[in-house]
Backbone bond lengths (Angstrom), bond angles and torsions (degrees), N, CA, C in turn:
res aa  C-N    CA-C-N  psi(-1)  N-CA   C-N-CA  omega(-1)  CA-C   N-CA-C  phi
1 M - - - 1.468 - - 1.535 108.98 -
2 T 1.331 116.24 138.94 1.468 122.12 174.10 1.518 107.29 -105.64
3 R 1.316 115.84 125.85 1.463 122.58 -166.31 1.521 111.59 -109.31
4 A 1.342 115.84 145.16 1.458 122.18 166.60 1.523 108.51 -126.82
5 F 1.327 116.18 142.58 1.459 121.60 172.63 1.531 107.49 -98.34
6 V 1.331 117.13 128.77 1.463 120.65 178.14 1.530 109.32 -123.12
7 F 1.335 115.17 145.35 1.458 121.70 -169.34 1.521 110.78 -123.01
8 P 1.347 117.42 128.96 1.469 121.41 -172.21 1.527 113.60 -72.77
9 G 1.337 113.54 161.29 1.453 121.62 177.12 1.515 111.68 -108.86
10 Q 1.315 114.54 -164.84 1.457 120.75 -174.66 1.519 111.17 -63.35
11 G 1.325 115.84 143.92 1.454 122.16 -177.18 1.512 111.99 111.54
12 A 1.335 116.64 -19.49 1.464 120.49 -178.64 1.528 112.58 -86.77
13 Q 1.343 116.76 -7.13 1.463 119.65 -171.92 1.531 112.74 -68.11
14 T 1.336 114.99 140.77 1.464 122.68 172.45 1.524 108.06 -141.58
15 V 1.321 116.24 144.87 1.457 120.17 175.78 1.530 108.80 -63.38
16 G 1.319 115.69 132.03 1.465 121.12 -179.70 1.515 114.02 98.02
17 M 1.323 117.24 -6.96 1.472 118.59 -177.02 1.524 110.78 -62.66
18 G 1.319 115.39 138.27 1.454 121.57 178.17 1.518 115.92 83.37
19 R 1.319 116.98 -10.97 1.478 118.79 -175.87 1.521 111.51 -66.11
20 A 1.326 117.04 -43.43 1.466 119.82 -179.81 1.523 110.44 -62.08
21 L 1.332 116.73 -38.06 1.471 120.20 177.16 1.519 110.44 -62.58
22 A 1.337 116.06 -44.88 1.466 120.16 -178.15 1.530 111.00 -64.08
23 E 1.319 116.54 -34.22 1.468 120.27 -179.94 1.527 111.41 -74.95
24 A 1.324 116.32 -27.78 1.462 120.01 -176.05 1.523 113.54 -92.65
25 Y 1.346 116.72 -26.75 1.465 120.84 -173.39 1.531 110.62 -130.51
26 P 1.327 118.41 114.91 1.471 120.36 176.15 1.531 112.63 -54.54
27 A 1.324 117.72 -35.02 1.467 120.03 -179.77 1.529 111.30 -65.51
28 A 1.330 117.07 -34.35 1.463 120.77 176.89 1.530 110.46 -72.54
29 K 1.337 117.07 -40.56 1.470 120.47 176.83 1.520 110.65 -60.14
30 A 1.330 116.70 -37.42 1.468 120.71 -179.86 1.528 111.47 -63.24
31 V 1.328 117.29 -30.60 1.473 120.62 177.28 1.522 109.94 -62.39
32 F 1.319 116.48 -49.88 1.471 119.49 -179.08 1.526 111.41 -65.05
33 D 1.334 117.02 -36.59 1.467 120.14 176.80 1.527 110.56 -62.08
34 E 1.331 116.67 -41.74 1.464 120.29 -178.39 1.529 111.04 -69.16
35 V 1.328 117.13 -38.07 1.467 119.97 177.35 1.526 110.16 -66.93
36 D 1.340 117.53 -40.49 1.467 120.32 174.70 1.523 110.59 -54.77
37 A 1.321 116.19 -46.67 1.467 120.88 -178.52 1.524 110.78 -66.05
38 A 1.310 117.82 -41.11 1.466 121.68 -178.19 1.520 111.50 -64.22
39 L 1.330 116.70 -36.94 1.465 120.98 -177.91 1.521 112.41 -92.57
40 G 1.337 117.07 -6.92 1.463 120.80 177.00 1.515 114.10 68.06
41 E 1.325 116.23 32.36 1.465 120.18 179.54 1.526 109.16 -157.97
42 R 1.319 116.01 166.71 1.468 119.73 175.95 1.527 108.78 -82.69
43 F 1.298 113.42 69.71 1.460 120.36 -176.29 1.521 111.34 -64.82
44 S 1.322 116.29 -33.33 1.471 119.71 179.50 1.528 111.20 -61.62
45 A 1.335 117.45 -30.42 1.469 119.72 178.07 1.529 110.58 -66.24
46 L 1.332 116.51 -37.41 1.468 119.69 176.13 1.526 110.13 -64.25
47 I 1.337 116.99 -43.16 1.462 120.58 -178.50 1.527 111.02 -63.77
48 W 1.318 115.82 -41.70 1.469 119.45 -171.47 1.529 114.07 -93.03
49 E 1.334 116.80 -26.86 1.475 119.10 -171.91 1.519 113.27 -132.39
50 G 1.330 118.29 -1.13 1.456 120.86 -175.68 1.512 112.43 -78.52
51 D 1.335 115.08 -176.50 1.460 118.94 176.61 1.523 109.04 -92.48
52 V 1.321 115.16 151.52 1.464 120.28 -172.18 1.529 111.49 -65.19
53 E 1.349 117.09 -31.59 1.468 119.27 -179.40 1.524 110.86 -64.03
54 T 1.329 117.46 -41.73 1.464 120.80 -179.63 1.522 110.63 -70.49
55 L 1.326 115.94 -41.06 1.464 119.54 178.94 1.526 111.13 -63.63
56 T 1.330 117.04 -33.08 1.462 121.35 -175.99 1.526 112.32 -76.64
57 L 1.338 118.25 -17.20 1.459 119.58 175.24 1.526 108.52 -53.36
58 T 1.318 116.28 135.51 1.461 121.31 -172.99 1.523 112.19 -53.08
59 E 1.330 117.35 -40.95 1.461 120.51 -176.97 1.523 112.27 -67.87
60 N 1.326 117.33 -20.14 1.462 121.66 177.53 1.526 112.18 -97.64
61 A 1.329 116.11 -42.38 1.466 119.43 -176.42 1.522 111.61 -61.08
62 Q 1.343 116.77 -38.41 1.465 118.62 -175.06 1.531 112.41 -65.54
63 P 1.344 120.57 -54.62 1.471 118.09 177.85 1.531 112.65 -67.17
64 A 1.322 117.89 -29.21 1.469 120.05 -179.42 1.531 111.23 -66.42
65 L 1.311 116.48 -43.26 1.461 119.70 179.12 1.519 111.22 -66.99
66 M 1.328 116.40 -39.01 1.469 119.52 176.79 1.524 110.54 -62.11
67 A 1.331 116.99 -46.47 1.466 120.26 -179.49 1.527 111.30 -59.13
68 T 1.325 116.24 -42.06 1.464 120.40 -179.68 1.525 110.84 -65.11
69 S 1.338 116.27 -40.62 1.467 119.47 178.59 1.526 111.35 -64.30
70 I 1.334 117.35 -44.25 1.469 119.88 -178.32 1.527 110.55 -69.56
71 A 1.327 117.57 -33.76 1.467 119.77 173.87 1.529 110.36 -60.56
72 A 1.343 116.15 -39.47 1.465 119.72 177.91 1.531 111.26 -66.77
73 V 1.337 116.19 -38.12 1.470 120.35 176.54 1.524 109.93 -60.71
74 R 1.330 116.89 -44.76 1.472 120.74 -177.76 1.527 110.72 -68.56
75 A 1.346 116.81 -35.00 1.466 119.63 176.59 1.528 110.23 -65.70
76 L 1.321 116.72 -41.27 1.460 119.86 175.81 1.527 110.52 -61.69
77 G 1.327 115.92 -40.75 1.462 120.11 177.69 1.510 111.83 -59.01
78 A 1.351 116.01 -39.74 1.460 120.02 178.75 1.522 111.91 -65.49
79 E 1.336 115.74 -23.02 1.466 120.98 177.37 1.528 111.75 -92.34
80 G 1.327 115.92 5.97 1.459 120.04 176.54 1.516 114.92 89.33
81 I 1.348 117.13 11.68 1.467 120.89 179.77 1.523 108.06 -109.79
82 S 1.309 116.38 99.86 1.461 121.95 -177.20 1.514 111.26 -82.89
83 V 1.335 116.43 155.70 1.462 120.32 174.59 1.528 110.44 -60.35
84 T 1.326 116.55 -26.80 1.468 119.62 179.45 1.528 112.47 -72.45
85 S 1.331 117.08 -4.72 1.469 119.70 172.58 1.526 111.05 -76.31
86 A 1.335 116.32 -11.27 1.465 121.12 178.33 1.525 109.74 -92.51
87 A 1.317 115.66 143.45 1.466 120.03 176.25 1.516 111.00 -75.94
88 Y 1.362 115.57 -31.74 1.464 121.49 -179.93 1.520 108.91 -146.12
89 V 1.327 115.96 157.28 1.458 121.99 167.21 1.520 107.48 -126.62
90 A 1.332 115.83 152.21 1.462 121.45 177.83 1.516 108.09 -157.05
91 G 1.321 116.19 152.92 1.456 120.08 178.14 1.511 110.80 -138.51
92 H 1.320 115.40 150.67 1.467 121.61 -178.65 1.520 108.98 -88.85
93 S 1.328 117.06 112.16 1.466 123.13 179.11 1.525 109.58 58.14
94 L 1.353 119.19 -115.20 1.466 119.01 -179.57 1.522 110.93 -58.89
95 G 1.338 117.71 -23.51 1.457 121.01 178.75 1.518 113.11 -61.05
96 E 1.340 116.54 -18.97 1.463 119.18 175.55 1.524 110.79 -64.24
97 Y 1.327 117.48 -33.73 1.463 120.51 175.78 1.535 109.91 -66.53
98 S 1.334 117.16 -38.90 1.463 120.56 175.92 1.524 110.29 -61.52
99 A 1.336 115.96 -43.66 1.462 120.57 179.89 1.524 110.86 -62.57
100 L 1.328 116.85 -43.98 1.466 121.12 -179.69 1.525 111.10 -65.87
101 C 1.330 116.51 -39.21 1.469 120.15 178.06 1.529 110.00 -67.06
102 A 1.325 116.87 -44.66 1.465 120.50 179.65 1.521 110.97 -59.81
103 A 1.336 116.17 -35.65 1.469 121.32 -177.50 1.523 112.57 -86.17
104 G 1.335 117.44 3.92 1.454 120.78 175.14 1.519 115.23 82.58
105 A 1.346 117.77 11.10 1.465 120.01 -178.27 1.522 112.52 -82.31
106 I 1.332 116.73 -31.44 1.467 122.84 -179.83 1.521 107.59 -130.38
107 S 1.316 117.01 137.66 1.462 119.78 179.09 1.527 110.20 -68.78
108 L 1.321 115.04 156.88 1.460 120.52 179.59 1.529 110.94 -60.84
109 A 1.311 117.67 -44.53 1.472 120.83 -178.93 1.525 110.76 -63.39
110 D 1.317 116.71 -43.51 1.465 119.57 178.72 1.526 110.96 -64.85
111 A 1.328 117.21 -40.91 1.462 120.16 179.35 1.525 110.77 -60.86
112 A 1.332 117.08 -42.08 1.464 120.75 179.58 1.526 111.04 -63.28
113 R 1.327 116.34 -46.54 1.469 119.66 -178.75 1.527 111.20 -67.59
114 L 1.326 117.28 -40.10 1.465 120.27 178.99 1.528 111.17 -63.27
115 L 1.318 117.32 -40.87 1.461 119.95 -178.36 1.524 111.88 -72.85
116 R 1.306 117.99 -33.94 1.472 120.12 173.20 1.535 108.96 -60.95
117 L 1.329 117.03 -45.99 1.462 121.66 179.35 1.532 110.38 -66.36
118 R 1.327 116.93 -43.51 1.462 121.34 -179.87 1.525 110.86 -58.58
119 G 1.328 115.76 -45.04 1.463 119.77 179.10 1.515 111.95 -61.65
120 R 1.336 116.82 -44.91 1.469 120.36 179.55 1.525 111.28 -65.76
121 A 1.337 116.04 -41.41 1.466 119.78 -177.91 1.525 111.29 -67.12
122 M 1.321 116.68 -39.15 1.462 120.12 178.98 1.529 110.83 -66.19
123 Q 1.337 115.51 -39.54 1.464 118.64 179.22 1.524 110.99 -67.85
124 A 1.336 116.61 -37.79 1.461 120.95 -176.53 1.529 112.47 -77.00
125 A 1.325 117.45 -18.27 1.467 120.62 -173.40 1.525 112.51 -65.87
126 V 1.314 116.76 -32.03 1.464 121.65 -175.27 1.529 108.51 -134.81
127 P 1.331 119.13 125.72 1.474 120.06 178.64 1.527 111.01 -57.15
128 V 1.315 115.93 143.83 1.469 120.89 179.34 1.526 109.42 -56.37
129 G 1.320 115.43 132.11 1.453 121.12 178.99 1.513 114.64 96.86
130 V 1.338 116.95 -17.18 1.463 120.29 -178.82 1.524 111.32 -80.00
131 G 1.343 115.74 -36.65 1.456 120.71 -177.87 1.513 112.41 -110.59
132 A 1.335 115.03 170.15 1.467 120.23 177.93 1.523 108.29 -160.95
133 M 1.342 115.16 166.66 1.456 122.60 172.55 1.524 107.62 -135.02
134 A 1.326 115.47 150.77 1.460 119.74 178.35 1.514 109.65 -142.23
135 A 1.321 115.78 142.33 1.460 121.91 175.56 1.521 108.58 -94.84
136 L 1.334 115.06 126.14 1.461 121.30 177.55 1.529 107.22 -109.16
137 L 1.311 117.05 112.20 1.466 122.42 -173.29 1.517 110.36 -105.24
138 G 1.322 114.72 136.83 1.449 120.41 177.64 1.513 113.81 94.41
139 L 1.336 117.08 4.19 1.459 121.91 176.54 1.522 108.89 -122.38
140 D 1.335 117.50 144.65 1.453 118.83 179.29 1.524 111.29 -86.93
141 F 1.322 115.47 176.00 1.461 120.83 -172.92 1.524 112.37 -60.93
142 A 1.321 117.30 -41.14 1.467 120.16 -177.74 1.523 110.88 -61.63
143 V 1.323 117.24 -44.08 1.461 120.96 -179.80 1.526 110.35 -67.30
144 V 1.330 116.84 -43.28 1.463 119.78 -179.74 1.530 110.90 -63.91
145 S 1.313 117.45 -36.31 1.463 119.96 177.10 1.525 110.54 -61.27
146 E 1.337 117.58 -40.30 1.463 121.39 175.81 1.523 111.16 -64.79
147 V 1.329 116.25 -42.77 1.465 121.11 178.36 1.528 110.10 -59.38
148 A 1.329 116.75 -44.95 1.462 120.86 -178.42 1.527 110.97 -63.28
149 R 1.321 116.63 -42.89 1.476 119.77 179.05 1.528 111.19 -62.70
150 E 1.314 115.64 -40.90 1.465 119.85 -179.89 1.523 111.33 -68.13
151 A 1.336 116.07 -34.95 1.472 120.17 -176.37 1.522 113.01 -78.59
152 A 1.316 117.24 -21.62 1.469 120.07 -171.72 1.527 112.71 -59.43
153 Q 1.310 118.08 -52.72 1.478 122.38 178.27 1.527 111.94 48.75
154 G 1.337 115.24 47.78 1.459 119.82 178.40 1.518 114.40 89.35
155 E 1.323 117.64 -10.23 1.471 122.02 176.05 1.530 108.65 -102.36
156 V 1.338 115.83 178.82 1.456 120.62 177.49 1.527 109.70 -87.82
157 C 1.311 116.64 127.45 1.469 122.81 170.65 1.516 106.60 -152.14
158 Q 1.322 116.75 113.47 1.465 121.40 -173.86 1.524 110.73 -133.62
159 A 1.333 115.50 149.98 1.465 120.36 168.51 1.525 106.93 -70.93
160 A 1.325 116.97 114.05 1.465 121.56 -170.15 1.518 113.32 -101.10
161 N 1.320 117.17 -39.34 1.467 122.23 179.87 1.515 108.49 -128.46
162 D 1.315 116.71 111.99 1.468 121.84 173.23 1.522 105.37 -92.99
163 N 1.340 115.48 86.86 1.464 120.09 -167.82 1.522 113.95 -80.92
164 D 1.326 117.27 -45.32 1.457 121.40 179.11 1.522 107.74 -160.27
165 P 1.334 119.14 179.49 1.468 119.44 -172.19 1.525 114.87 -59.95
166 A 1.320 117.93 -17.93 1.464 119.55 -177.47 1.524 112.24 -132.68
167 Q 1.337 117.62 23.44 1.461 120.36 177.68 1.528 109.02 -143.80
168 V 1.318 115.20 106.57 1.454 121.52 178.02 1.525 107.69 -127.01
169 V 1.324 116.32 136.37 1.463 122.15 -179.41 1.517 109.28 -105.85
170 V 1.345 116.27 134.15 1.460 120.66 174.49 1.519 109.50 -106.06
171 S 1.335 115.59 153.56 1.457 121.73 -174.79 1.520 108.88 -143.32
172 G 1.332 116.30 148.25 1.460 120.20 176.76 1.509 112.13 155.90
173 H 1.336 115.99 -154.40 1.464 120.57 176.91 1.529 109.80 -62.39
174 R 1.321 116.03 141.92 1.470 120.26 -173.94 1.530 111.70 -56.19
175 A 1.323 118.35 -47.30 1.468 119.90 -176.61 1.525 110.59 -62.22
176 A 1.332 117.04 -39.17 1.462 120.47 -179.91 1.523 110.72 -67.61
177 V 1.334 117.07 -41.11 1.463 120.78 178.84 1.529 110.25 -65.85
178 E 1.323 116.69 -38.33 1.468 119.27 176.46 1.524 110.85 -64.13
179 R 1.340 117.10 -37.96 1.470 119.57 175.38 1.523 110.51 -63.84
180 A 1.335 116.63 -39.13 1.468 120.51 178.94 1.529 111.19 -61.28
181 V 1.319 116.86 -39.51 1.471 121.07 178.33 1.526 110.08 -59.64
182 E 1.319 116.80 -44.66 1.465 119.95 -178.72 1.523 111.48 -69.60
183 I 1.328 117.07 -41.44 1.467 120.41 179.19 1.529 110.08 -64.20
184 A 1.346 116.29 -41.56 1.468 120.17 -179.29 1.522 111.58 -59.11
185 K 1.317 116.28 -36.95 1.465 119.52 179.64 1.527 110.52 -63.72
186 T 1.331 116.80 -35.61 1.470 119.62 178.95 1.524 111.28 -74.33
187 R 1.338 117.34 -18.56 1.471 121.61 179.37 1.522 112.49 -92.09
188 G 1.329 116.32 3.22 1.459 119.15 175.22 1.518 115.60 98.66
189 A 1.338 117.48 16.79 1.467 119.52 177.32 1.527 110.16 -61.09
190 K 1.334 115.83 137.75 1.470 119.57 176.54 1.525 110.23 -69.12
191 R 1.334 114.94 -39.79 1.473 121.14 174.36 1.515 107.27 -146.87
192 A 1.314 116.09 149.69 1.459 121.99 174.50 1.519 106.41 -145.44
193 V 1.331 115.65 107.71 1.470 119.42 -170.09 1.530 110.98 -134.83
194 L 1.330 114.92 140.17 1.459 120.19 172.39 1.520 109.13 -66.89
195 L 1.332 117.30 141.65 1.461 122.06 -178.89 1.527 110.58 -95.30
196 P 1.334 117.04 147.23 1.471 120.31 179.47 1.525 111.36 -80.84
197 V 1.325 116.76 67.71 1.465 121.66 179.66 1.524 108.72 -116.94
198 S 1.328 114.72 158.66 1.458 119.98 -173.59 1.519 113.14 -95.70
199 A 1.333 117.87 -4.28 1.461 120.77 -179.00 1.534 108.88 -157.84
200 P 1.339 117.12 158.09 1.468 121.17 179.70 1.527 111.21 -89.00
201 F 1.317 116.31 88.63 1.459 121.59 -174.36 1.529 111.59 -73.10
202 H 1.344 115.02 158.04 1.470 122.94 171.68 1.534 112.82 56.67
203 C 1.324 116.08 44.50 1.462 120.58 171.62 1.523 108.18 -145.53
204 A 1.318 116.52 176.77 1.462 121.40 -173.97 1.527 113.10 -62.51
205 L 1.329 117.68 -22.31 1.465 120.37 179.38 1.532 111.98 -66.63
206 M 1.323 116.85 -14.99 1.464 121.28 -179.98 1.538 112.94 -86.69
207 E 1.320 118.06 8.44 1.458 120.83 -177.55 1.533 113.01 -55.63
208 P 1.343 120.64 -40.70 1.469 119.06 176.73 1.532 112.33 -59.24
209 A 1.323 117.41 -37.53 1.462 121.00 178.20 1.523 110.78 -68.74
210 A 1.331 117.07 -35.74 1.470 120.13 177.70 1.525 110.48 -61.95
211 R 1.324 117.26 -38.84 1.476 120.33 178.77 1.526 110.72 -65.24
212 V 1.325 116.72 -41.01 1.471 120.78 177.37 1.524 110.32 -61.38
213 M 1.330 116.63 -44.29 1.460 120.26 -177.71 1.524 111.52 -69.90
214 A 1.322 117.98 -33.14 1.465 120.21 177.48 1.522 110.45 -60.36
215 E 1.325 116.16 -44.02 1.470 120.40 179.70 1.527 110.68 -66.48
216 A 1.331 116.46 -43.74 1.468 120.25 -178.16 1.526 111.29 -66.65
217 L 1.314 117.03 -42.03 1.462 120.32 -178.31 1.524 112.04 -68.47
218 D 1.326 117.37 -28.02 1.469 121.04 176.99 1.526 111.50 -61.44
219 A 1.335 116.13 -26.23 1.458 120.63 -175.50 1.525 113.29 -94.83
220 V 1.339 116.90 2.90 1.467 121.37 -174.03 1.530 109.52 -111.76
221 E 1.340 115.31 139.63 1.465 119.76 175.12 1.527 109.71 -75.66
222 I 1.319 116.10 127.92 1.463 121.78 173.85 1.519 107.59 -121.63
223 R 1.327 115.96 127.94 1.456 122.07 -177.79 1.531 109.94 -108.03
224 A 1.306 117.00 163.60 1.465 120.65 174.28 1.533 108.49 -64.69
225 P 1.315 118.53 130.06 1.475 120.55 -178.09 1.523 112.08 -68.71
226 E 1.337 115.69 150.45 1.462 121.66 177.45 1.527 111.36 -73.09
227 V 1.335 116.41 -22.53 1.464 123.07 179.53 1.525 106.59 -130.88
228 P 1.330 119.25 138.82 1.465 119.56 179.27 1.534 111.93 -56.39
229 V 1.332 115.87 133.57 1.464 122.37 179.70 1.528 108.37 -104.70
230 V 1.326 116.75 119.70 1.462 120.97 178.59 1.531 107.35 -82.48
231 A 1.331 116.26 113.16 1.465 122.12 -171.44 1.528 111.58 -81.23
232 N 1.333 115.33 142.39 1.467 121.86 -178.25 1.517 113.21 -55.36
233 V 1.322 116.76 -48.01 1.465 118.95 -170.15 1.521 113.38 -84.10
234 R 1.340 117.25 -9.43 1.465 120.17 177.19 1.518 113.16 -112.37
235 A 1.333 116.79 -22.04 1.471 121.58 -174.06 1.524 111.48 56.03
236 R 1.328 115.49 31.85 1.461 123.74 178.31 1.529 107.90 -144.25
237 P 1.342 118.15 156.70 1.460 120.07 -178.68 1.522 112.37 -72.09
238 V 1.331 115.13 147.64 1.464 121.69 175.18 1.529 107.81 -131.08
239 D 1.338 116.23 146.65 1.464 119.49 176.33 1.521 112.98 -138.59
240 D 1.332 118.00 -7.83 1.455 122.02 178.28 1.525 109.20 -80.28
241 P 1.353 118.29 120.36 1.467 119.93 -177.55 1.526 114.21 -54.69
242 A 1.320 117.87 -37.29 1.464 120.50 179.75 1.526 111.00 -66.48
243 V 1.320 116.37 -37.74 1.463 120.49 178.39 1.529 110.00 -70.06
244 I 1.329 116.75 -42.30 1.466 120.60 177.41 1.525 110.11 -56.85
245 R 1.325 116.75 -45.75 1.469 121.82 -179.53 1.535 110.26 -59.35
246 A 1.329 116.52 -47.53 1.465 120.56 -178.77 1.527 111.72 -64.32
247 L 1.333 116.70 -40.11 1.459 119.77 -177.61 1.525 112.10 -71.14
248 L 1.339 118.05 -30.24 1.463 120.01 175.88 1.527 111.34 -66.13
249 V 1.324 116.63 -31.37 1.467 119.98 174.36 1.527 109.36 -72.20
250 E 1.317 116.34 -47.29 1.468 120.88 -179.57 1.524 111.56 -60.80
251 Q 1.325 115.62 -32.47 1.468 121.27 -177.19 1.528 112.23 -60.99
252 V 1.331 118.33 -28.76 1.468 121.37 -176.19 1.530 110.74 -61.48
253 T 1.329 116.62 -40.76 1.464 120.89 179.53 1.529 112.27 -102.41
254 G 1.335 116.73 -13.26 1.461 120.83 -172.71 1.516 113.63 -87.59
255 R 1.322 114.42 165.88 1.462 121.74 -178.72 1.521 110.86 -75.11
256 V 1.333 115.99 139.67 1.461 121.90 171.59 1.533 107.32 -82.19
257 R 1.330 115.75 107.00 1.472 120.82 -175.52 1.537 109.68 -91.95
258 W 1.325 115.35 62.39 1.461 119.63 -173.18 1.524 111.82 -70.09
259 R 1.327 117.37 -44.55 1.469 119.95 179.57 1.530 110.16 -57.01
260 E 1.302 117.04 -47.38 1.459 120.48 -179.37 1.528 111.80 -65.87
261 S 1.329 116.42 -35.81 1.470 120.00 179.50 1.523 110.65 -62.62
262 V 1.332 116.19 -46.69 1.465 120.41 -179.98 1.529 110.27 -67.47
263 E 1.331 116.95 -41.20 1.469 119.86 177.15 1.524 110.60 -58.30
264 W 1.329 116.73 -42.39 1.463 120.28 -178.43 1.527 110.23 -65.32
265 M 1.341 117.30 -46.16 1.467 119.38 179.64 1.518 111.59 -61.85
266 A 1.332 116.51 -41.34 1.464 119.97 178.28 1.535 110.62 -62.63
267 A 1.329 116.07 -37.35 1.464 119.76 179.06 1.525 112.10 -67.83
268 Q 1.332 116.86 -23.05 1.473 120.68 176.53 1.524 111.76 -85.81
269 G 1.328 117.08 1.52 1.460 120.56 177.07 1.512 115.47 104.61
270 V 1.338 117.85 2.42 1.468 119.19 176.73 1.523 108.85 -67.75
271 D 1.317 116.27 123.29 1.460 119.81 -179.91 1.527 111.88 -126.38
272 E 1.327 115.83 11.81 1.468 121.07 -179.69 1.530 107.76 -145.50
273 F 1.318 116.72 115.98 1.466 122.27 -179.75 1.532 108.85 -112.44
274 W 1.324 116.40 119.50 1.462 121.82 177.60 1.522 108.47 -101.42
275 E 1.329 116.91 119.32 1.466 121.31 176.47 1.523 108.27 -86.22
276 I 1.319 116.17 117.99 1.468 121.48 -170.67 1.525 109.59 -108.44
277 G 1.324 116.06 107.73 1.461 120.15 178.88 1.513 111.12 130.48
278 A 1.333 115.67 -149.12 1.464 121.56 -173.57 1.528 111.48 -82.04
279 G 1.325 116.13 142.92 1.447 121.58 170.42 1.520 115.07 78.67
280 K 1.342 113.56 -178.47 1.468 121.02 -177.59 1.528 111.76 -135.97
281 A 1.333 116.90 17.09 1.474 120.01 -174.66 1.519 112.00 -62.01
282 L 1.336 117.09 -41.13 1.459 119.61 -177.68 1.523 111.11 -67.68
283 S 1.322 116.69 -34.40 1.468 119.73 179.24 1.525 110.87 -61.55
284 G 1.327 116.21 -39.97 1.462 119.77 176.79 1.519 111.33 -63.46
285 M 1.333 116.10 -42.65 1.467 119.43 178.13 1.523 110.72 -62.55
286 V 1.337 116.12 -45.30 1.465 120.13 -178.57 1.522 110.49 -58.97
287 R 1.325 117.49 -43.02 1.472 120.28 -178.83 1.527 111.75 -63.29
288 R 1.338 116.78 -29.33 1.465 119.50 178.48 1.533 111.87 -82.64
289 I 1.330 116.92 -18.42 1.473 121.09 -179.03 1.528 110.76 -94.53
290 A 1.336 115.72 -52.81 1.470 122.20 -176.55 1.528 107.34 -114.29
291 K 1.302 115.65 82.12 1.480 121.07 -168.36 1.523 113.60 -62.84
292 E 1.337 117.45 -23.33 1.461 120.21 -178.89 1.523 112.69 -86.69
293 A 1.328 117.06 -13.26 1.466 120.75 -174.50 1.521 111.29 -77.82
294 E 1.317 115.43 152.90 1.457 121.81 172.37 1.525 108.99 -92.89
295 T 1.309 116.14 149.51 1.463 121.20 177.30 1.528 109.89 -125.31
296 R 1.325 114.44 151.65 1.462 120.85 176.06 1.519 107.66 -141.51
297 A 1.321 116.80 130.34 1.470 120.64 -179.90 1.523 109.77 -131.58
């Protein structure tokens, strides 16, 4: 079997995630301790004992999900399963930071601080209520791209997450996204629903956040990863630190090309996808993209 490790993005968070790992594996507990130190607070207490509304805030959910994923990586390491046993790693949106950290390209402390900043910058980029995101189910990327163009009407409306053959998310100004939902229904969408998110991620409205991340990433050491990282905006592996840095900035406004990323890995012979961290959303997507592959979450 040829294996890939994949790391979840926002939406997978639950209160208590990672606690059992930390209790069972000292190496996993050390991850949460290091993230606490990096953020200068008892962040692990929020993850394990806080309220779901606070954990779901973008600035908290992003570093929390990364910490949980890296704790799982370290627990696997304690069981003798190294990240280098994977042919590729990839992450969905913020999960790309988890993938880069797991592969040794970004330190755990830097990843935590970058994701805290990324979450705050994304939230600050667009006033609450101005933007929105919607999941259009049962339509492929080409059709959704047409729907988004038709719905824009001078505003921003873009296909933001190409998740799998029948799940594409659009992002942009709220009125335009609402128009996209209605248009999608006329095009045969099985469902078209607004998502409970606080900002319109992965579209042009995130440009202020991209500028913040460009400055922050310039100050962070990025090393060549030990395992090829399949980047969201290219759907191809990258290993040059300068390219990784540039793509992390581009990723803020760019489309998450998850379907293409999984298709590419499957075409290289990956037949086993391990979802590392909270939830099982990526495993469902993988099964709809690479139907012959096995998944583990």
